[in-house]
C-alpha positions as MATLAB code, in Angstrom:
seq = 'XXXXXXXXXXXXXXXXXXXXXXXXXXXXXXXXXXXXXXXXXXXXXXXXXXXXXXXXXXXXXXXXXXXXXXXXXXXXXXXXXXXXXXXXXXXXXXXXXXXXXXXXXXXXXXXXXXXXXXXXXXXXXXXXXXXXXXXXXXXXXXXXXXXXXXXXXXXXXXXXXXXXXXXXXXXXXXXXXXXXXXXXXXXXXXXXXXXXXXXXXXXXXXXXXXXXXXXXXXXXXX';
ca = [
      -3.030    4.852   15.430;
      -2.622    3.296   18.866;
      -2.439    5.392   22.006;
       0.333    7.978   22.414;
       1.414    7.691   18.784;
       2.234    3.983   18.929;
       1.719    2.130   15.646;
       0.087   -1.268   16.200;
       1.454   -3.921   13.845;
       0.368   -7.444   12.905;
       2.541  -10.014   11.102;
       1.169  -12.759    8.840;
       3.646  -15.255    7.368;
       3.699  -19.040    7.240;
       7.424  -19.156    8.121;
       8.032  -18.998   11.863;
      11.547  -17.617   11.408;
      10.190  -14.690    9.355;
       7.538  -13.909   11.972;
      10.190  -14.079   14.681;
      12.519  -11.743   12.805;
       9.835   -9.182   12.026;
       8.535   -9.374   15.586;
      12.003   -8.724   17.029;
      12.457   -5.792   14.662;
       9.144   -4.250   15.714;
       9.832   -4.824   19.431;
      13.011   -2.744   19.389;
      11.199    0.399   18.169;
       9.564    2.593   20.807;
       6.772    3.754   18.471;
       5.853    0.272   17.196;
       3.956   -2.492   18.975;
       3.438   -6.071   17.791;
      -0.210   -6.967   18.488;
      -0.340  -10.435   16.967;
       0.994  -13.018   14.534;
      -0.669  -15.308   12.003;
       0.679  -18.411   10.280;
      -1.923  -18.608    7.515;
      -4.551  -16.544    5.739;
      -7.448  -17.466    7.969;
      -5.482  -16.511   11.055;
      -4.482  -13.234    9.369;
      -8.103  -12.192    8.828;
      -8.973  -13.226   12.390;
      -6.021  -11.191   13.679;
      -7.184   -8.056   11.871;
     -10.752   -8.510   13.097;
      -9.609   -9.079   16.671;
      -6.820   -6.519   17.070;
      -7.517   -3.906   14.365;
      -3.784   -3.245   13.788;
      -2.750   -0.021   12.092;
      -0.490   -1.988    9.745;
      -0.461   -5.651    8.713;
       2.701   -7.129    7.180;
       1.295   -9.840    4.910;
       3.005  -12.658    3.021;
       1.399  -13.060   -0.398;
       1.831  -16.848   -0.540;
       0.448  -18.766    2.418;
      -1.451  -22.011    2.950;
      -5.234  -21.971    3.028;
      -6.229  -18.416    2.138;
      -3.385  -16.753    0.259;
      -2.486  -13.084    0.619;
      -4.840  -11.992   -2.150;
      -7.788  -13.703   -0.490;
      -6.852  -12.054    2.810;
      -6.736   -8.648    1.118;
     -10.137   -9.175   -0.481;
     -11.696  -10.387    2.762;
     -10.451   -7.303    4.614;
     -11.508   -4.973    1.780;
     -15.014   -6.471    1.870;
     -15.460   -5.517    5.541;
     -15.740   -1.719    5.994;
     -15.021   -2.071    9.705;
     -11.489   -3.263    8.860;
     -10.552   -0.432    6.516;
      -8.450    1.258    9.199;
      -5.760   -1.387    8.716;
      -3.129   -0.656    6.071;
      -1.590   -3.722    4.471;
       1.975   -4.100    3.265;
       2.683   -7.196    1.183;
       6.042   -8.641    2.202;
       7.326  -10.958   -0.488;
      10.425  -12.645   -1.897;
       9.366  -11.481   -5.373;
      10.138   -7.925   -6.529;
       7.223   -8.058   -8.978;
       5.208  -11.076  -10.011;
       1.753  -11.806  -11.322;
       0.195  -10.925   -7.979;
       1.366   -7.322   -7.678;
      -1.335   -5.433   -9.549;
      -4.006   -7.787   -8.225;
      -2.791   -7.031   -4.701;
      -3.002   -3.298   -5.356;
      -6.520   -3.692   -6.691;
      -7.443   -5.710   -3.617;
      -6.273   -2.966   -1.275;
      -2.550   -3.358   -0.558;
      -0.842   -0.104    0.392;
       2.566   -1.249   -0.775;
       5.226   -3.898   -1.138;
       8.434   -4.860    0.609;
      11.014   -7.523   -0.127;
      11.777   -9.919    2.712;
      15.476   -9.207    2.318;
      15.003   -5.451    2.792;
      17.278   -3.786    5.329;
      15.823   -3.532    8.866;
      15.668    0.265    8.656;
      13.696    0.011    5.393;
      11.146   -2.286    7.009;
      10.678    0.002    9.997;
      10.428    3.065    7.757;
       7.867    1.276    5.590;
       5.592    0.635    8.568;
       5.697    4.309    9.521;
       5.128    5.512    5.953;
       2.092    3.293    5.418;
       0.632    4.071    8.849;
       0.748    7.746    7.850;
      -1.445    7.018    4.820;
       1.279    7.043    2.178;
       1.795    4.384   -0.481;
       4.886    2.210   -0.423;
       5.569    1.942   -4.139;
       9.034    2.686   -5.415;
       9.451    4.090   -8.950;
      11.127    0.812   -9.950;
       8.130   -1.229   -8.861;
       5.591    1.148  -10.394;
       7.433    1.004  -13.726;
       7.084   -2.767  -13.743;
       3.477   -2.673  -12.557;
       2.565   -0.150  -15.262;
       4.225   -2.425  -17.806;
       2.285   -5.439  -16.562;
      -0.973   -3.516  -16.587;
      -0.301   -2.137  -20.037;
      -0.352   -5.644  -21.453;
      -3.881   -6.066  -20.098;
      -5.128   -2.784  -21.495;
      -5.673    0.642  -19.985;
      -7.297    3.928  -20.789;
     -10.789    2.556  -20.216;
     -13.715    4.636  -18.956;
     -13.410    4.869  -15.194;
     -15.948    6.377  -12.817;
     -14.703    9.570  -11.221;
     -12.347   10.850  -13.920;
     -14.769   13.607  -14.889;
     -14.868   14.871  -11.284;
     -11.164   15.742  -11.373;
      -9.814   19.078  -12.499;
      -7.041   19.024  -15.143;
      -4.492   19.765  -12.403;
      -5.815   16.939  -10.233;
      -5.590   14.518  -13.167;
      -2.009   15.593  -13.723;
      -1.115   15.101  -10.079;
      -2.795   11.676   -9.939;
      -0.670   10.669  -12.931;
       2.441   11.842  -11.102;
       1.450    9.868   -7.996;
       1.303    6.775  -10.218;
       5.030    7.154  -10.937;
       5.774    6.314   -7.307;
       7.211    9.741   -6.527;
       6.624   11.519   -3.225;
       4.929   14.901   -2.919;
       8.327   16.548   -2.509;
       9.712   14.877   -5.643;
       6.621   15.838   -7.658;
       6.878   19.415   -6.427;
      10.479   19.629   -7.632;
       9.575   18.184  -11.031;
       6.712   20.668  -11.538;
       8.410   23.590   -9.765;
       5.501   24.100   -7.379;
       5.234   23.911   -3.607;
       4.849   20.629   -1.755;
       1.708   22.030   -0.103;
       0.174   22.615   -3.547;
       0.863   19.025   -4.514;
      -0.547   17.734   -1.244;
      -3.701   19.826   -1.616;
      -4.484   18.588   -5.130;
      -3.656   14.971   -4.278;
      -5.831   15.116   -1.157;
      -8.759   16.545   -3.117;
      -8.394   13.825   -5.736;
      -8.394   11.163   -3.023;
     -11.609   12.561   -1.546;
     -13.334   12.727   -4.948;
     -12.271    9.197   -5.867;
     -12.928    7.763   -2.381;
      -9.342    6.523   -2.314;
      -8.131    5.309    1.055;
      -4.472    5.979    0.291;
      -2.048    6.780   -2.524;
      -1.816    3.155   -3.593;
      -5.469    3.312   -4.617;
      -4.703    6.433   -6.654;
      -2.072    4.394   -8.505;
      -4.678    1.761   -9.360;
      -7.124    4.438  -10.497;
      -4.494    6.119  -12.672;
      -3.597    2.844  -14.356;
      -7.217    1.952  -15.030;
      -7.904    5.387  -16.471;
      -4.682    5.596  -18.467;
      -3.442    8.565  -16.418;
       0.210    7.533  -16.359;
       3.447    9.365  -17.102;
       6.833    7.945  -18.083;
       8.675    6.787  -14.946;
];
């Protein structure tokens, strides 16, 4: 993150009033710093290349390059992988959600979320966590199920049975603490197995573990 623990944030949205609101919200927090704004997809990619923000709040529907194209452009450039992207949308779940996860989004937020939720989301994603509520993951799993799952996926055979189990639990949207309570094990044990799975699968964050789990059919009831 930025110097002295400050999280550097970029905002990309075609509505000026949304950018203004998010910018004001970020400015009031001592540990957050707004490093730039973008009004379309092309500007969003340029912003990430120029400022290397820790977190980018990205509208999924914008003129020119849409949010998915922005995600893919950033994912294609290894030098930009330090930026975590949160899709901020008016849609709880639509046809873009799983595609956005596949393209590298770390999570989703609704534009009408409470200010404290937005601020918390930035901090959570900057820390390397996924921002996927159980409600959203249930819907995403349902959407993905209609397109087929349980296909051979590279990396599954590198996981231990316990790691596979924990990856499946991550795909429910639960936190390490919640998983630990469900399995009656320590939070450190959960974190250790999840971290090892991320290393083996070259996953940048927990959102990518969710995508992997869905592709491999490693999902539990949510």
